[in-house]
C-alpha positions as a Markdown table, in Angstrom:
| # | Residue | x | y | z |
|---|---|---|---|---|
| 1 | Unk | 36.4 | 64.4 | 16.3 |
| 2 | Unk | 38.8 | 66.0 | 18.7 |
| 3 | Unk | 42.2 | 64.7 | 19.5 |
| 4 | Unk | 41.2 | 64.2 | 23.1 |
| 5 | Unk | 38.2 | 62.1 | 22.1 |
| 6 | Unk | 40.4 | 60.0 | 19.8 |
| 7 | Unk | 42.9 | 59.3 | 22.6 |
| 8 | Unk | 40.2 | 58.6 | 25.1 |
| 9 | Unk | 38.7 | 56.0 | 22.8 |
| 10 | Unk | 42.0 | 54.2 | 22.6 |
| 11 | Unk | 42.3 | 54.3 | 26.4 |
| 12 | Unk | 38.8 | 53.0 | 27.0 |
| 13 | Unk | 39.3 | 50.1 | 24.5 |
| 14 | Unk | 41.7 | 48.5 | 27.0 |
| 15 | Unk | 38.9 | 47.8 | 29.5 |
| 16 | Unk | 35.5 | 47.2 | 27.7 |
| 17 | Unk | 32.3 | 46.3 | 29.6 |
| 18 | Unk | 32.2 | 42.8 | 30.8 |
| 19 | Unk | 29.8 | 40.7 | 32.9 |
| 20 | Unk | 30.5 | 37.7 | 35.1 |
| 21 | Unk | 27.4 | 36.7 | 37.1 |
| 22 | Unk | 29.4 | 34.4 | 39.4 |
| 23 | Unk | 31.8 | 37.1 | 40.6 |
| 24 | Unk | 29.3 | 39.9 | 40.8 |
| 25 | Unk | 29.3 | 41.9 | 44.1 |
| 26 | Unk | 26.9 | 44.4 | 45.4 |
| 27 | Unk | 27.8 | 47.7 | 43.8 |
| 28 | Unk | 29.2 | 50.3 | 46.1 |
| 29 | Unk | 28.0 | 53.9 | 45.3 |
| 30 | Unk | 30.5 | 56.8 | 45.3 |
| 31 | Unk | 29.6 | 59.3 | 48.0 |
| 32 | Unk | 28.8 | 62.9 | 47.1 |
| 33 | Unk | 32.2 | 64.7 | 47.1 |
| 34 | Unk | 33.1 | 67.2 | 49.8 |
| 35 | Unk | 33.2 | 70.1 | 47.3 |
| 36 | Unk | 29.6 | 69.4 | 46.4 |
| 37 | Unk | 28.5 | 69.5 | 50.0 |
| 38 | Unk | 30.3 | 72.8 | 50.4 |
| 39 | Unk | 28.5 | 74.6 | 47.6 |
| 40 | Unk | 25.1 | 73.0 | 47.7 |
| 41 | Unk | 22.5 | 71.7 | 50.1 |
| 42 | Unk | 22.7 | 67.9 | 50.0 |
| 43 | Unk | 19.9 | 65.9 | 51.6 |
| 44 | Unk | 18.6 | 62.3 | 51.3 |
| 45 | Unk | 15.4 | 60.5 | 51.4 |
| 46 | Unk | 14.3 | 56.9 | 50.7 |
| 47 | Unk | 11.9 | 55.5 | 48.1 |
| 48 | Unk | 10.5 | 52.1 | 47.7 |
| 49 | Unk | 9.7 | 49.4 | 50.1 |
| 50 | Unk | 12.2 | 48.2 | 52.7 |
| 51 | Unk | 14.5 | 46.3 | 52.7 |
| 52 | Unk | 14.9 | 47.0 | 49.0 |
| 53 | Unk | 14.3 | 50.7 | 49.1 |
| 54 | Unk | 16.7 | 53.1 | 47.5 |
| 55 | Unk | 18.4 | 56.4 | 48.4 |
| 56 | Unk | 17.6 | 59.6 | 46.6 |
| 57 | Unk | 20.2 | 62.4 | 47.0 |
| 58 | Unk | 18.8 | 65.9 | 46.5 |
| 59 | Unk | 21.4 | 68.5 | 45.5 |
| 60 | Unk | 19.9 | 72.0 | 45.6 |
| 61 | Unk | 21.0 | 75.7 | 45.9 |
| 62 | Unk | 21.7 | 76.7 | 49.5 |
| 63 | Unk | 18.8 | 79.0 | 50.3 |
| 64 | Unk | 17.7 | 80.2 | 53.7 |
| 65 | Unk | 14.3 | 81.5 | 55.0 |
| 66 | Unk | 14.4 | 85.3 | 55.2 |
| 67 | Unk | 17.9 | 85.3 | 53.8 |
| 68 | Unk | 19.7 | 88.6 | 54.5 |
| 69 | Unk | 17.7 | 89.3 | 57.7 |
| 70 | Unk | 20.0 | 88.4 | 60.6 |
| 71 | Unk | 17.5 | 89.9 | 63.1 |
| 72 | Unk | 15.3 | 86.8 | 62.8 |
| 73 | Unk | 16.0 | 83.3 | 64.0 |
| 74 | Unk | 14.6 | 81.9 | 60.8 |
| 75 | Unk | 17.4 | 83.5 | 58.9 |
| 76 | Unk | 19.4 | 80.4 | 59.6 |
| 77 | Unk | 16.8 | 77.9 | 58.5 |
| 78 | Unk | 17.8 | 76.2 | 55.3 |
| 79 | Unk | 15.0 | 75.9 | 52.8 |
| 80 | Unk | 14.1 | 72.3 | 51.7 |
| 81 | Unk | 14.9 | 71.3 | 48.1 |
| 82 | Unk | 11.4 | 71.9 | 46.9 |
| 83 | Unk | 11.6 | 75.5 | 47.9 |
| 84 | Unk | 15.2 | 76.1 | 47.1 |
| 85 | Unk | 14.8 | 75.9 | 43.3 |
| 86 | Unk | 12.0 | 76.2 | 40.8 |
| 87 | Unk | 13.4 | 73.9 | 38.1 |
| 88 | Unk | 14.4 | 70.3 | 38.9 |
| 89 | Unk | 16.1 | 67.3 | 37.4 |
| 90 | Unk | 15.8 | 63.6 | 38.0 |
| 91 | Unk | 19.1 | 62.0 | 37.2 |
| 92 | Unk | 19.4 | 58.3 | 36.5 |
| 93 | Unk | 23.0 | 57.2 | 36.3 |
| 94 | Unk | 24.5 | 54.6 | 33.9 |
| 95 | Unk | 26.2 | 51.4 | 34.9 |
| 96 | Unk | 24.7 | 48.5 | 32.9 |
| 97 | Unk | 22.5 | 47.5 | 35.8 |
| 98 | Unk | 25.6 | 46.2 | 37.7 |
| 99 | Unk | 27.2 | 49.5 | 38.8 |
| 100 | Unk | 26.0 | 52.3 | 41.1 |
| 101 | Unk | 26.7 | 56.0 | 40.9 |
| 102 | Unk | 30.4 | 57.0 | 40.4 |
| 103 | Unk | 32.5 | 60.2 | 40.8 |
| 104 | Unk | 32.1 | 61.5 | 37.2 |
| 105 | Unk | 28.3 | 61.4 | 37.7 |
| 106 | Unk | 28.6 | 63.6 | 40.8 |
| 107 | Unk | 30.6 | 66.0 | 38.8 |
| 108 | Unk | 27.8 | 66.2 | 36.2 |
| 109 | Unk | 25.2 | 66.6 | 39.0 |
| 110 | Unk | 27.2 | 69.5 | 40.4 |
| 111 | Unk | 27.5 | 71.1 | 37.0 |
| 112 | Unk | 23.7 | 70.9 | 36.6 |
| 113 | Unk | 23.1 | 72.3 | 40.0 |
| 114 | Unk | 25.2 | 75.4 | 39.2 |
| 115 | Unk | 22.4 | 76.5 | 36.9 |
| 116 | Unk | 20.1 | 77.0 | 40.0 |
| 117 | Unk | 18.6 | 73.5 | 39.5 |
| 118 | Unk | 17.5 | 71.0 | 42.1 |
| 119 | Unk | 19.0 | 67.7 | 41.0 |
| 120 | Unk | 17.7 | 64.4 | 42.5 |
| 121 | Unk | 20.1 | 61.5 | 41.9 |
| 122 | Unk | 18.3 | 58.2 | 42.4 |
| 123 | Unk | 20.5 | 55.2 | 43.4 |
| 124 | Unk | 18.2 | 52.7 | 41.9 |
| 125 | Unk | 18.7 | 49.0 | 42.7 |
| 126 | Unk | 20.8 | 46.8 | 40.4 |
| 127 | Unk | 22.0 | 43.2 | 40.1 |
| 128 | Unk | 22.6 | 41.1 | 42.1 |
| 129 | Unk | 19.9 | 42.3 | 44.6 |
| 130 | Unk | 17.2 | 43.4 | 42.2 |
| 131 | Unk | 15.6 | 43.1 | 38.8 |
| 132 | Unk | 13.9 | 45.4 | 36.4 |
| 133 | Unk | 10.4 | 45.6 | 38.1 |
| 134 | Unk | 12.0 | 46.7 | 41.4 |
| 135 | Unk | 14.1 | 49.4 | 39.6 |
| 136 | Unk | 11.1 | 50.7 | 37.7 |
| 137 | Unk | 9.1 | 51.0 | 40.9 |
| 138 | Unk | 11.6 | 53.3 | 42.6 |
| 139 | Unk | 12.1 | 55.4 | 39.5 |
| 140 | Unk | 8.3 | 55.9 | 39.3 |
| 141 | Unk | 8.2 | 56.9 | 43.0 |
| 142 | Unk | 11.1 | 59.3 | 42.8 |
| 143 | Unk | 9.8 | 60.9 | 39.6 |
| 144 | Unk | 6.3 | 61.3 | 41.1 |
| 145 | Unk | 7.6 | 63.0 | 44.2 |
| 146 | Unk | 9.7 | 65.4 | 42.1 |
| 147 | Unk | 6.7 | 66.3 | 39.9 |
| 148 | Unk | 4.5 | 66.8 | 43.0 |
| 149 | Unk | 7.1 | 69.3 | 44.3 |
| 150 | Unk | 7.7 | 71.2 | 41.1 |
| 151 | Unk | 5.1 | 70.3 | 38.5 |
| 152 | Unk | 5.8 | 68.3 | 35.3 |
| 153 | Unk | 6.5 | 71.5 | 33.3 |
| 154 | Unk | 9.4 | 72.3 | 35.6 |
| 155 | Unk | 11.0 | 68.9 | 35.7 |
| 156 | Unk | 13.6 | 67.4 | 33.3 |
| 157 | Unk | 14.7 | 63.8 | 33.4 |
| 158 | Unk | 18.3 | 63.1 | 32.4 |
| 159 | Unk | 19.0 | 59.4 | 32.1 |
| 160 | Unk | 22.2 | 57.8 | 31.0 |
| 161 | Unk | 22.5 | 54.4 | 29.2 |
| 162 | Unk | 20.9 | 51.8 | 31.5 |
| 163 | Unk | 19.2 | 54.7 | 33.4 |
| 164 | Unk | 17.7 | 55.7 | 30.0 |
| 165 | Unk | 16.0 | 52.4 | 29.7 |
| 166 | Unk | 14.4 | 52.9 | 33.1 |
| 167 | Unk | 13.4 | 56.5 | 32.7 |
| 168 | Unk | 11.8 | 56.1 | 29.3 |
| 169 | Unk | 10.0 | 52.9 | 30.4 |
| 170 | Unk | 8.4 | 54.8 | 33.3 |
| 171 | Unk | 7.4 | 57.7 | 31.1 |
| 172 | Unk | 5.8 | 55.4 | 28.6 |
| 173 | Unk | 3.9 | 53.5 | 31.3 |
| 174 | Unk | 2.3 | 56.7 | 32.6 |
| 175 | Unk | 2.5 | 59.6 | 30.0 |
| 176 | Unk | 0.4 | 61.9 | 32.2 |
| 177 | Unk | 3.0 | 61.6 | 34.9 |
| 178 | Unk | 6.0 | 62.2 | 32.6 |
| 179 | Unk | 8.2 | 65.3 | 32.9 |
| 180 | Unk | 7.9 | 67.7 | 30.0 |
| 181 | Unk | 11.5 | 67.3 | 29.1 |
| 182 | Unk | 13.5 | 64.1 | 28.8 |
| 183 | Unk | 17.2 | 63.9 | 27.9 |
| 184 | Unk | 18.7 | 60.5 | 27.4 |
| 185 | Unk | 22.3 | 59.8 | 26.7 |
| 186 | Unk | 23.0 | 56.6 | 24.7 |
| 187 | Unk | 19.9 | 54.9 | 26.2 |
| 188 | Unk | 19.7 | 51.1 | 26.2 |
| 189 | Unk | 16.5 | 50.8 | 24.2 |
| 190 | Unk | 16.5 | 47.1 | 23.3 |
| 191 | Unk | 17.6 | 44.7 | 25.9 |
| 192 | Unk | 18.2 | 42.0 | 23.2 |
| 193 | Unk | 20.2 | 44.3 | 20.9 |
| 194 | Unk | 18.4 | 42.7 | 18.0 |
| 195 | Unk | 19.0 | 45.5 | 15.5 |
| 196 | Unk | 21.2 | 44.0 | 12.8 |
| 197 | Unk | 23.3 | 47.3 | 12.7 |
| 198 | Unk | 24.5 | 46.6 | 16.3 |
| 199 | Unk | 27.1 | 44.2 | 15.0 |
| 200 | Unk | 28.5 | 46.9 | 12.7 |
| 201 | Unk | 28.6 | 49.5 | 15.4 |
| 202 | Unk | 30.1 | 47.2 | 17.9 |
| 203 | Unk | 33.2 | 47.0 | 15.8 |
| 204 | Unk | 33.6 | 50.8 | 16.2 |
| 205 | Unk | 32.7 | 50.9 | 19.9 |
| 206 | Unk | 35.7 | 50.7 | 22.2 |
| 207 | Unk | 33.7 | 50.2 | 25.4 |
| 208 | Unk | 30.5 | 48.1 | 24.9 |
| 209 | Unk | 30.2 | 44.4 | 24.1 |
| 210 | Unk | 26.8 | 43.2 | 22.9 |
| 211 | Unk | 27.0 | 39.7 | 24.3 |
| 212 | Unk | 28.0 | 41.0 | 27.8 |
| 213 | Unk | 25.0 | 43.4 | 27.7 |
| 214 | Unk | 22.7 | 40.6 | 26.6 |
| 215 | Unk | 23.9 | 38.4 | 29.5 |
| 216 | Unk | 23.1 | 41.2 | 31.9 |
| 217 | Unk | 19.6 | 41.5 | 30.4 |
| 218 | Unk | 18.9 | 37.8 | 30.8 |
| 219 | Unk | 19.5 | 38.2 | 34.5 |
| 220 | Unk | 18.0 | 41.6 | 35.1 |
| 221 | Unk | 15.0 | 41.6 | 32.8 |
| 222 | Unk | 12.3 | 38.9 | 33.4 |
| 223 | Unk | 11.1 | 39.2 | 29.8 |
| 224 | Unk | 13.8 | 40.9 | 27.7 |
| 225 | Unk | 12.0 | 40.3 | 24.4 |
| 226 | Unk | 9.0 | 42.4 | 25.3 |
| 227 | Unk | 10.3 | 44.8 | 28.0 |
| 228 | Unk | 12.4 | 47.1 | 25.8 |
| 229 | Unk | 11.5 | 50.7 | 24.9 |
| 230 | Unk | 11.6 | 49.9 | 21.2 |
| 231 | Unk | 9.0 | 47.2 | 21.7 |
| 232 | Unk | 6.5 | 49.9 | 22.8 |
| 233 | Unk | 3.6 | 50.5 | 20.5 |
| 234 | Unk | 3.5 | 53.8 | 18.6 |
| 235 | Unk | 0.4 | 54.9 | 20.4 |
| 236 | Unk | 2.3 | 55.0 | 23.7 |
| 237 | Unk | 4.9 | 57.4 | 22.1 |
| 238 | Unk | 2.0 | 59.5 | 20.7 |
| 239 | Unk | 0.5 | 59.7 | 24.2 |
| 240 | Unk | 3.8 | 61.2 | 25.5 |
| 241 | Unk | 3.7 | 63.7 | 22.6 |
| 242 | Unk | 0.1 | 64.6 | 23.4 |
| 243 | Unk | 1.1 | 65.1 | 27.0 |
| 244 | Unk | 3.6 | 67.8 | 25.9 |
| 245 | Unk | 6.8 | 65.7 | 26.4 |
| 246 | Unk | 9.8 | 66.5 | 24.3 |
| 247 | Unk | 12.9 | 64.3 | 24.2 |
| 248 | Unk | 16.5 | 64.9 | 23.3 |
| 249 | Unk | 18.7 | 61.9 | 22.6 |
| 250 | Unk | 22.5 | 62.2 | 22.7 |
| 251 | Unk | 24.7 | 59.5 | 21.2 |
| 252 | Unk | 28.1 | 59.3 | 19.6 |
| 253 | Unk | 28.9 | 57.5 | 16.3 |
| 254 | Unk | 31.3 | 55.1 | 18.0 |
| 255 | Unk | 28.5 | 53.7 | 20.3 |
| 256 | Unk | 26.6 | 50.5 | 19.6 |
| 257 | Unk | 23.5 | 52.3 | 21.1 |
| 258 | Unk | 23.3 | 54.6 | 18.1 |
| 259 | Unk | 21.2 | 52.4 | 15.7 |
| 260 | Unk | 18.5 | 52.0 | 18.3 |
| 261 | Unk | 18.7 | 55.7 | 19.1 |
| 262 | Unk | 18.2 | 56.5 | 15.5 |
| 263 | Unk | 15.2 | 54.1 | 15.3 |
| 264 | Unk | 13.5 | 55.8 | 18.3 |
| 265 | Unk | 14.0 | 59.3 | 16.8 |
| 266 | Unk | 12.5 | 58.1 | 13.5 |
| 267 | Unk | 9.4 | 56.7 | 15.3 |
| 268 | Unk | 8.9 | 59.5 | 17.8 |
| 269 | Unk | 8.3 | 63.0 | 16.3 |
| 270 | Unk | 8.9 | 64.7 | 19.7 |
| 271 | Unk | 12.4 | 63.3 | 19.9 |
| 272 | Unk | 15.5 | 65.0 | 18.6 |
| 273 | Unk | 18.7 | 63.0 | 18.0 |
| 274 | Unk | 22.0 | 64.8 | 18.6 |
| 275 | Unk | 24.5 | 62.5 | 16.9 |
| 276 | Unk | 28.2 | 63.4 | 17.6 |
| 277 | Unk | 30.8 | 62.1 | 15.1 |
| 278 | Unk | 33.6 | 60.1 | 16.7 |
| 279 | Unk | 32.1 | 60.2 | 20.2 |
| 280 | Unk | 32.2 | 57.2 | 22.5 |
| 281 | Unk | 29.6 | 55.9 | 25.0 |
| 282 | Unk | 28.8 | 58.4 | 27.8 |
| 283 | Unk | 31.0 | 61.0 | 26.0 |
| 284 | Unk | 29.0 | 63.8 | 27.7 |
| 285 | Unk | 30.7 | 62.9 | 31.0 |
| 286 | Unk | 34.2 | 63.3 | 29.5 |
| 287 | Unk | 36.6 | 66.2 | 29.6 |
| 288 | Unk | 36.6 | 66.6 | 25.8 |
| 289 | Unk | 35.3 | 69.4 | 23.6 |
| 290 | Unk | 32.4 | 67.2 | 22.6 |
| 291 | Unk | 31.6 | 66.3 | 26.2 |
| 292 | Unk | 31.7 | 69.9 | 27.4 |
| 293 | Unk | 29.4 | 71.0 | 24.5 |
| 294 | Unk | 26.9 | 68.2 | 25.3 |
| 295 | Unk | 26.8 | 69.1 | 29.0 |
| 296 | Unk | 26.3 | 72.7 | 28.3 |
| 297 | Unk | 23.4 | 72.0 | 26.0 |
| 298 | Unk | 21.8 | 69.6 | 28.4 |
| 299 | Unk | 22.1 | 72.1 | 31.3 |
| 300 | Unk | 20.6 | 74.8 | 29.2 |
| 301 | Unk | 17.6 | 72.6 | 28.3 |
| 302 | Unk | 17.0 | 71.7 | 31.9 |
| 303 | Unk | 17.3 | 75.3 | 33.1 |
| 304 | Unk | 14.9 | 76.6 | 30.4 |
| 305 | Unk | 12.4 | 73.7 | 30.6 |
């Protein structure tokens, strides 16, 4: 474990995740930064049914029709995201179903886009406006559109924490529609956190509190006992494998998500667990040696998918 990771763990322990239903406000998403708009083509579309539809930001390389031929008017026509890149990523941000996309997530999206990738960031609905079925519906639609544009063999889904629960759930519901590569970072795999090892790992985790997460699940998930990824039958995981899907799971050893990540990797032979000693929740988004290495690996996977 690096010194910067050790210091960051101490800093994060001062403000662990908490949940108060009575004081919950509608989450405000961070806007794409100006630097991102300067270097990439950023566009938006809506998925879902109004008034509870959601925004998808597409971040893609800036490409122009007949680029390099100033004699034609079409030289100034910017290509749409589907034509600007061959490979694509659907990114599902973390936030415990109570927070929207934040500045560090945009930094990660920009880093991925630097590899000539189209990155679609879905601002899926959260508490207090929505529950799990509505979030799953928009993830399904956004993923289906991306696969229609690029083909499943060219799409990678990168899903963080709560986003990982959504992404894996959608893939398991329709294996034939799943992208060929899935990357999940410390996914929330069991809404009830029933693994007996969670208590042990919670003592090491500076950020997450099991009871706060369970309280969120009681409000966000209609049936938390049967809706978790780990409650899925083995034949559903086998169907993903038969569809050619491969999964990479990233998780640190100071993360209460780790026991369930280990359990999923043991059950699913197409999943590879990347366990990082001493790393905290969402460490891949941090400016630490461990975070930089994880980001580089994930970008390489998506670019070569």
